[in-house]
mmCIF file of the N, C-alpha and C atoms, coordinates in Angstrom:
data_MODEL
# 
_entry.id   MODEL 
# 
loop_
_atom_site.group_PDB 
_atom_site.id 
_atom_site.type_symbol 
_atom_site.label_atom_id 
_atom_site.label_alt_id 
_atom_site.label_comp_id 
_atom_site.label_asym_id 
_atom_site.label_entity_id 
_atom_site.label_seq_id 
_atom_site.pdbx_PDB_ins_code 
_atom_site.Cartn_x 
_atom_site.Cartn_y 
_atom_site.Cartn_z 
_atom_site.occupancy 
_atom_site.B_iso_or_equiv 
_atom_site.pdbx_formal_charge 
_atom_site.auth_seq_id 
_atom_site.auth_comp_id 
_atom_site.auth_asym_id 
_atom_site.auth_atom_id 
_atom_site.pdbx_PDB_model_num 
ATOM 1   N N  . MET A 1 1  ? -2.517  -10.838 4.527  1.00 0.00 ? 1  MET A N  1 
ATOM 2   C CA . MET A 1 1  ? -3.710  -10.097 4.868  1.00 0.00 ? 1  MET A CA 1 
ATOM 3   C C  . MET A 1 1  ? -4.529  -9.888  3.602  1.00 0.00 ? 1  MET A C  1 
ATOM 4   N N  . SER A 1 2  ? -5.800  -9.696  3.792  1.00 0.00 ? 2  SER A N  1 
ATOM 5   C CA . SER A 1 2  ? -6.677  -9.502  2.648  1.00 0.00 ? 2  SER A CA 1 
ATOM 6   C C  . SER A 1 2  ? -7.210  -8.066  2.620  1.00 0.00 ? 2  SER A C  1 
ATOM 7   N N  . LYS A 1 3  ? -7.898  -7.769  1.549  1.00 0.00 ? 3  LYS A N  1 
ATOM 8   C CA . LYS A 1 3  ? -8.455  -6.436  1.356  1.00 0.00 ? 3  LYS A CA 1 
ATOM 9   C C  . LYS A 1 3  ? -9.350  -6.030  2.524  1.00 0.00 ? 3  LYS A C  1 
ATOM 10  N N  . LYS A 1 4  ? -10.140 -6.977  3.025  1.00 0.00 ? 4  LYS A N  1 
ATOM 11  C CA . LYS A 1 4  ? -11.050 -6.644  4.129  1.00 0.00 ? 4  LYS A CA 1 
ATOM 12  C C  . LYS A 1 4  ? -10.276 -6.233  5.382  1.00 0.00 ? 4  LYS A C  1 
ATOM 13  N N  . HIS A 1 5  ? -9.085  -6.798  5.584  1.00 0.00 ? 5  HIS A N  1 
ATOM 14  C CA . HIS A 1 5  ? -8.262  -6.420  6.727  1.00 0.00 ? 5  HIS A CA 1 
ATOM 15  C C  . HIS A 1 5  ? -7.758  -4.986  6.573  1.00 0.00 ? 5  HIS A C  1 
ATOM 16  N N  . TYR A 1 6  ? -7.267  -4.664  5.378  1.00 0.00 ? 6  TYR A N  1 
ATOM 17  C CA . TYR A 1 6  ? -6.769  -3.311  5.127  1.00 0.00 ? 6  TYR A CA 1 
ATOM 18  C C  . TYR A 1 6  ? -7.891  -2.280  5.293  1.00 0.00 ? 6  TYR A C  1 
ATOM 19  N N  . ILE A 1 7  ? -9.086  -2.614  4.836  1.00 0.00 ? 7  ILE A N  1 
ATOM 20  C CA . ILE A 1 7  ? -10.238 -1.712  4.955  1.00 0.00 ? 7  ILE A CA 1 
ATOM 21  C C  . ILE A 1 7  ? -10.577 -1.485  6.424  1.00 0.00 ? 7  ILE A C  1 
ATOM 22  N N  . ALA A 1 8  ? -10.586 -2.548  7.207  1.00 0.00 ? 8  ALA A N  1 
ATOM 23  C CA . ALA A 1 8  ? -10.909 -2.432  8.630  1.00 0.00 ? 8  ALA A CA 1 
ATOM 24  C C  . ALA A 1 8  ? -9.860  -1.603  9.365  1.00 0.00 ? 8  ALA A C  1 
ATOM 25  N N  . ILE A 1 9  ? -8.602  -1.795  9.034  1.00 0.00 ? 9  ILE A N  1 
ATOM 26  C CA . ILE A 1 9  ? -7.530  -1.035  9.676  1.00 0.00 ? 9  ILE A CA 1 
ATOM 27  C C  . ILE A 1 9  ? -7.635  0.443   9.308  1.00 0.00 ? 9  ILE A C  1 
ATOM 28  N N  . ALA A 1 10 ? -7.896  0.731   8.038  1.00 0.00 ? 10 ALA A N  1 
ATOM 29  C CA . ALA A 1 10 ? -8.042  2.127   7.604  1.00 0.00 ? 10 ALA A CA 1 
ATOM 30  C C  . ALA A 1 10 ? -9.198  2.794   8.346  1.00 0.00 ? 10 ALA A C  1 
ATOM 31  N N  . ALA A 1 11 ? -10.295 2.084   8.523  1.00 0.00 ? 11 ALA A N  1 
ATOM 32  C CA . ALA A 1 11 ? -11.449 2.641   9.233  1.00 0.00 ? 11 ALA A CA 1 
ATOM 33  C C  . ALA A 1 11 ? -11.081 2.953   10.683 1.00 0.00 ? 11 ALA A C  1 
ATOM 34  N N  . ALA A 1 12 ? -10.330 2.071   11.305 1.00 0.00 ? 12 ALA A N  1 
ATOM 35  C CA . ALA A 1 12 ? -9.912  2.301   12.683 1.00 0.00 ? 12 ALA A CA 1 
ATOM 36  C C  . ALA A 1 12 ? -8.958  3.488   12.779 1.00 0.00 ? 12 ALA A C  1 
ATOM 37  N N  . LEU A 1 13 ? -8.071  3.613   11.819 1.00 0.00 ? 13 LEU A N  1 
ATOM 38  C CA . LEU A 1 13 ? -7.097  4.706   11.844 1.00 0.00 ? 13 LEU A CA 1 
ATOM 39  C C  . LEU A 1 13 ? -7.749  6.066   11.647 1.00 0.00 ? 13 LEU A C  1 
ATOM 40  N N  . ARG A 1 14 ? -8.846  6.100   10.924 1.00 0.00 ? 14 ARG A N  1 
ATOM 41  C CA . ARG A 1 14 ? -9.563  7.370   10.735 1.00 0.00 ? 14 ARG A CA 1 
ATOM 42  C C  . ARG A 1 14 ? -10.082 7.920   12.053 1.00 0.00 ? 14 ARG A C  1 
ATOM 43  N N  . ASN A 1 15 ? -10.193 7.067   13.072 1.00 0.00 ? 15 ASN A N  1 
ATOM 44  C CA . ASN A 1 15 ? -10.674 7.503   14.389 1.00 0.00 ? 15 ASN A CA 1 
ATOM 45  C C  . ASN A 1 15 ? -9.606  8.224   15.199 1.00 0.00 ? 15 ASN A C  1 
ATOM 46  N N  . ILE A 1 16 ? -8.367  8.218   14.735 1.00 0.00 ? 16 ILE A N  1 
ATOM 47  C CA . ILE A 1 16 ? -7.307  8.963   15.418 1.00 0.00 ? 16 ILE A CA 1 
ATOM 48  C C  . ILE A 1 16 ? -7.511  10.437  15.071 1.00 0.00 ? 16 ILE A C  1 
ATOM 49  N N  . THR A 1 17 ? -7.874  11.226  16.060 1.00 0.00 ? 17 THR A N  1 
ATOM 50  C CA . THR A 1 17 ? -8.234  12.624  15.792 1.00 0.00 ? 17 THR A CA 1 
ATOM 51  C C  . THR A 1 17 ? -7.022  13.517  15.562 1.00 0.00 ? 17 THR A C  1 
ATOM 52  N N  . ASP A 1 18 ? -5.889  13.177  16.134 1.00 0.00 ? 18 ASP A N  1 
ATOM 53  C CA . ASP A 1 18 ? -4.663  13.953  15.931 1.00 0.00 ? 18 ASP A CA 1 
ATOM 54  C C  . ASP A 1 18 ? -4.073  13.568  14.569 1.00 0.00 ? 18 ASP A C  1 
ATOM 55  N N  . ARG A 1 19 ? -4.209  14.480  13.603 1.00 0.00 ? 19 ARG A N  1 
ATOM 56  C CA . ARG A 1 19 ? -3.806  14.186  12.225 1.00 0.00 ? 19 ARG A CA 1 
ATOM 57  C C  . ARG A 1 19 ? -2.316  13.835  12.119 1.00 0.00 ? 19 ARG A C  1 
ATOM 58  N N  . ALA A 1 20 ? -1.473  14.519  12.864 1.00 0.00 ? 20 ALA A N  1 
ATOM 59  C CA . ALA A 1 20 ? -0.030  14.239  12.817 1.00 0.00 ? 20 ALA A CA 1 
ATOM 60  C C  . ALA A 1 20 ? 0.254   12.837  13.334 1.00 0.00 ? 20 ALA A C  1 
ATOM 61  N N  . ALA A 1 21 ? -0.404  12.466  14.411 1.00 0.00 ? 21 ALA A N  1 
ATOM 62  C CA . ALA A 1 21 ? -0.216  11.118  14.958 1.00 0.00 ? 21 ALA A CA 1 
ATOM 63  C C  . ALA A 1 21 ? -0.716  10.068  13.968 1.00 0.00 ? 21 ALA A C  1 
ATOM 64  N N  . ARG A 1 22 ? -1.855  10.348  13.328 1.00 0.00 ? 22 ARG A N  1 
ATOM 65  C CA . ARG A 1 22 ? -2.403  9.415   12.338 1.00 0.00 ? 22 ARG A CA 1 
ATOM 66  C C  . ARG A 1 22 ? -1.430  9.227   11.185 1.00 0.00 ? 22 ARG A C  1 
ATOM 67  N N  . GLN A 1 23 ? -0.800  10.313  10.729 1.00 0.00 ? 23 GLN A N  1 
ATOM 68  C CA . GLN A 1 23 ? 0.161   10.222  9.631  1.00 0.00 ? 23 GLN A CA 1 
ATOM 69  C C  . GLN A 1 23 ? 1.364   9.370   10.013 1.00 0.00 ? 23 GLN A C  1 
ATOM 70  N N  . VAL A 1 24 ? 1.820   9.498   11.238 1.00 0.00 ? 24 VAL A N  1 
ATOM 71  C CA . VAL A 1 24 ? 2.960   8.705   11.699 1.00 0.00 ? 24 VAL A CA 1 
ATOM 72  C C  . VAL A 1 24 ? 2.598   7.219   11.712 1.00 0.00 ? 24 VAL A C  1 
ATOM 73  N N  . VAL A 1 25 ? 1.445   6.902   12.280 1.00 0.00 ? 25 VAL A N  1 
ATOM 74  C CA . VAL A 1 25 ? 1.020   5.504   12.361 1.00 0.00 ? 25 VAL A CA 1 
ATOM 75  C C  . VAL A 1 25 ? 0.834   4.924   10.963 1.00 0.00 ? 25 VAL A C  1 
ATOM 76  N N  . VAL A 1 26 ? 0.169   5.659   10.093 1.00 0.00 ? 26 VAL A N  1 
ATOM 77  C CA . VAL A 1 26 ? -0.054  5.180   8.729  1.00 0.00 ? 26 VAL A CA 1 
ATOM 78  C C  . VAL A 1 26 ? 1.281   4.972   8.020  1.00 0.00 ? 26 VAL A C  1 
ATOM 79  N N  . GLY A 1 27 ? 2.196   5.889   8.190  1.00 0.00 ? 27 GLY A N  1 
ATOM 80  C CA . GLY A 1 27 ? 3.512   5.754   7.561  1.00 0.00 ? 27 GLY A CA 1 
ATOM 81  C C  . GLY A 1 27 ? 4.229   4.484   7.982  1.00 0.00 ? 27 GLY A C  1 
ATOM 82  N N  . GLU A 1 28 ? 4.158   4.156   9.260  1.00 0.00 ? 28 GLU A N  1 
ATOM 83  C CA . GLU A 1 28 ? 4.781   2.931   9.763  1.00 0.00 ? 28 GLU A CA 1 
ATOM 84  C C  . GLU A 1 28 ? 4.097   1.691   9.184  1.00 0.00 ? 28 GLU A C  1 
ATOM 85  N N  . LEU A 1 29 ? 2.777   1.734   9.118  1.00 0.00 ? 29 LEU A N  1 
ATOM 86  C CA . LEU A 1 29 ? 2.043   0.577   8.609  1.00 0.00 ? 29 LEU A CA 1 
ATOM 87  C C  . LEU A 1 29 ? 2.262   0.367   7.112  1.00 0.00 ? 29 LEU A C  1 
ATOM 88  N N  . LEU A 1 30 ? 2.449   1.442   6.360  1.00 0.00 ? 30 LEU A N  1 
ATOM 89  C CA . LEU A 1 30 ? 2.669   1.307   4.925  1.00 0.00 ? 30 LEU A CA 1 
ATOM 90  C C  . LEU A 1 30 ? 3.858   0.406   4.631  1.00 0.00 ? 30 LEU A C  1 
ATOM 91  N N  . THR A 1 31 ? 4.923   0.568   5.383  1.00 0.00 ? 31 THR A N  1 
ATOM 92  C CA . THR A 1 31 ? 6.115   -0.253  5.192  1.00 0.00 ? 31 THR A CA 1 
ATOM 93  C C  . THR A 1 31 ? 5.801   -1.726  5.433  1.00 0.00 ? 31 THR A C  1 
ATOM 94  N N  . LEU A 1 32 ? 5.095   -1.994  6.508  1.00 0.00 ? 32 LEU A N  1 
ATOM 95  C CA . LEU A 1 32 ? 4.748   -3.377  6.833  1.00 0.00 ? 32 LEU A CA 1 
ATOM 96  C C  . LEU A 1 32 ? 3.823   -3.989  5.783  1.00 0.00 ? 32 LEU A C  1 
ATOM 97  N N  . PHE A 1 33 ? 2.816   -3.224  5.382  1.00 0.00 ? 33 PHE A N  1 
ATOM 98  C CA . PHE A 1 33 ? 1.840   -3.745  4.429  1.00 0.00 ? 33 PHE A CA 1 
ATOM 99  C C  . PHE A 1 33 ? 2.473   -3.979  3.054  1.00 0.00 ? 33 PHE A C  1 
ATOM 100 N N  . LYS A 1 34 ? 3.357   -3.090  2.645  1.00 0.00 ? 34 LYS A N  1 
ATOM 101 C CA . LYS A 1 34 ? 4.023   -3.244  1.346  1.00 0.00 ? 34 LYS A CA 1 
ATOM 102 C C  . LYS A 1 34 ? 4.917   -4.489  1.360  1.00 0.00 ? 34 LYS A C  1 
ATOM 103 N N  . ARG A 1 35 ? 5.560   -4.735  2.502  1.00 0.00 ? 35 ARG A N  1 
ATOM 104 C CA . ARG A 1 35 ? 6.399   -5.924  2.631  1.00 0.00 ? 35 ARG A CA 1 
ATOM 105 C C  . ARG A 1 35 ? 5.529   -7.190  2.595  1.00 0.00 ? 35 ARG A C  1 
ATOM 106 N N  . ASP A 1 36 ? 4.362   -7.115  3.210  1.00 0.00 ? 36 ASP A N  1 
ATOM 107 C CA . ASP A 1 36 ? 3.442   -8.247  3.252  1.00 0.00 ? 36 ASP A CA 1 
ATOM 108 C C  . ASP A 1 36 ? 2.850   -8.537  1.882  1.00 0.00 ? 36 ASP A C  1 
ATOM 109 N N  . ASN A 1 37 ? 2.545   -7.473  1.139  1.00 0.00 ? 37 ASN A N  1 
ATOM 110 C CA . ASN A 1 37 ? 1.886   -7.627  -0.159 1.00 0.00 ? 37 ASN A CA 1 
ATOM 111 C C  . ASN A 1 37 ? 2.496   -6.623  -1.146 1.00 0.00 ? 37 ASN A C  1 
ATOM 112 N N  . PRO A 1 38 ? 3.347   -7.077  -2.055 1.00 0.00 ? 38 PRO A N  1 
ATOM 113 C CA . PRO A 1 38 ? 3.990   -6.161  -3.011 1.00 0.00 ? 38 PRO A CA 1 
ATOM 114 C C  . PRO A 1 38 ? 2.999   -5.380  -3.881 1.00 0.00 ? 38 PRO A C  1 
ATOM 115 N N  . ARG A 1 39 ? 1.784   -5.873  -4.027 1.00 0.00 ? 39 ARG A N  1 
ATOM 116 C CA . ARG A 1 39 ? 0.780   -5.173  -4.836 1.00 0.00 ? 39 ARG A CA 1 
ATOM 117 C C  . ARG A 1 39 ? -0.031  -4.175  -4.009 1.00 0.00 ? 39 ARG A C  1 
ATOM 118 N N  . PHE A 1 40 ? 0.293   -4.038  -2.737 1.00 0.00 ? 40 PHE A N  1 
ATOM 119 C CA . PHE A 1 40 ? -0.413  -3.104  -1.855 1.00 0.00 ? 40 PHE A CA 1 
ATOM 120 C C  . PHE A 1 40 ? -0.304  -1.695  -2.408 1.00 0.00 ? 40 PHE A C  1 
ATOM 121 N N  . ASP A 1 41 ? -1.437  -0.998  -2.493 1.00 0.00 ? 41 ASP A N  1 
ATOM 122 C CA . ASP A 1 41 ? -1.503  0.351   -3.047 1.00 0.00 ? 41 ASP A CA 1 
ATOM 123 C C  . ASP A 1 41 ? -1.427  1.376   -1.907 1.00 0.00 ? 41 ASP A C  1 
ATOM 124 N N  . CYS A 1 42 ? -0.241  1.914   -1.687 1.00 0.00 ? 42 CYS A N  1 
ATOM 125 C CA . CYS A 1 42 ? -0.009  2.850   -0.586 1.00 0.00 ? 42 CYS A CA 1 
ATOM 126 C C  . CYS A 1 42 ? -0.886  4.092   -0.700 1.00 0.00 ? 42 CYS A C  1 
ATOM 127 N N  . GLN A 1 43 ? -0.979  4.648   -1.882 1.00 0.00 ? 43 GLN A N  1 
ATOM 128 C CA . GLN A 1 43 ? -1.765  5.873   -2.073 1.00 0.00 ? 43 GLN A CA 1 
ATOM 129 C C  . GLN A 1 43 ? -3.234  5.637   -1.740 1.00 0.00 ? 43 GLN A C  1 
ATOM 130 N N  . ARG A 1 44 ? -3.754  4.531   -2.185 1.00 0.00 ? 44 ARG A N  1 
ATOM 131 C CA . ARG A 1 44 ? -5.161  4.206   -1.929 1.00 0.00 ? 44 ARG A CA 1 
ATOM 132 C C  . ARG A 1 44 ? -5.412  4.042   -0.425 1.00 0.00 ? 44 ARG A C  1 
ATOM 133 N N  . PHE A 1 45 ? -4.477  3.395   0.265  1.00 0.00 ? 45 PHE A N  1 
ATOM 134 C CA . PHE A 1 45 ? -4.618  3.210   1.705  1.00 0.00 ? 45 PHE A CA 1 
ATOM 135 C C  . PHE A 1 45 ? -4.549  4.557   2.430  1.00 0.00 ? 45 PHE A C  1 
ATOM 136 N N  . MET A 1 46 ? -3.631  5.416   2.002  1.00 0.00 ? 46 MET A N  1 
ATOM 137 C CA . MET A 1 46 ? -3.513  6.733   2.619  1.00 0.00 ? 46 MET A CA 1 
ATOM 138 C C  . MET A 1 46 ? -4.804  7.529   2.439  1.00 0.00 ? 46 MET A C  1 
ATOM 139 N N  . GLU A 1 47 ? -5.402  7.443   1.280  1.00 0.00 ? 47 GLU A N  1 
ATOM 140 C CA . GLU A 1 47 ? -6.667  8.130   1.041  1.00 0.00 ? 47 GLU A CA 1 
ATOM 141 C C  . GLU A 1 47 ? -7.769  7.553   1.934  1.00 0.00 ? 47 GLU A C  1 
ATOM 142 N N  . ALA A 1 48 ? -7.774  6.243   2.098  1.00 0.00 ? 48 ALA A N  1 
ATOM 143 C CA . ALA A 1 48 ? -8.776  5.606   2.951  1.00 0.00 ? 48 ALA A CA 1 
ATOM 144 C C  . ALA A 1 48 ? -8.611  6.015   4.402  1.00 0.00 ? 48 ALA A C  1 
ATOM 145 N N  . CYS A 1 49 ? -7.378  6.326   4.798  1.00 0.00 ? 49 CYS A N  1 
ATOM 146 C CA . CYS A 1 49 ? -7.100  6.757   6.170  1.00 0.00 ? 49 CYS A CA 1 
ATOM 147 C C  . CYS A 1 49 ? -7.228  8.262   6.335  1.00 0.00 ? 49 CYS A C  1 
ATOM 148 N N  . ASP A 1 50 ? -7.504  8.966   5.260  1.00 0.00 ? 50 ASP A N  1 
ATOM 149 C CA . ASP A 1 50 ? -7.656  10.425  5.242  1.00 0.00 ? 50 ASP A CA 1 
ATOM 150 C C  . ASP A 1 50 ? -6.345  11.129  5.642  1.00 0.00 ? 50 ASP A C  1 
ATOM 151 N N  . VAL A 1 51 ? -5.236  10.667  5.056  1.00 0.00 ? 51 VAL A N  1 
ATOM 152 C CA . VAL A 1 51 ? -3.966  11.347  5.275  1.00 0.00 ? 51 VAL A CA 1 
ATOM 153 C C  . VAL A 1 51 ? -3.335  11.782  3.956  1.00 0.00 ? 51 VAL A C  1 
ATOM 154 N N  . ALA A 1 52 ? -3.962  11.473  2.846  1.00 0.00 ? 52 ALA A N  1 
ATOM 155 C CA . ALA A 1 52 ? -3.390  11.844  1.547  1.00 0.00 ? 52 ALA A CA 1 
ATOM 156 C C  . ALA A 1 52 ? -3.769  13.248  1.156  1.00 0.00 ? 52 ALA A C  1 
# 
């Protein structure tokens, strides 16, 4: 996946209004994204999803 994919996913996740549910989904995706790309910045993605 590329940066534009991560940006689009983060934008979509921000639309989840239930903050607890958003945190769960983001947490699950972090594992997948880190496995896909070892240089993936988890903190930056969490901030983009408004869960940090």
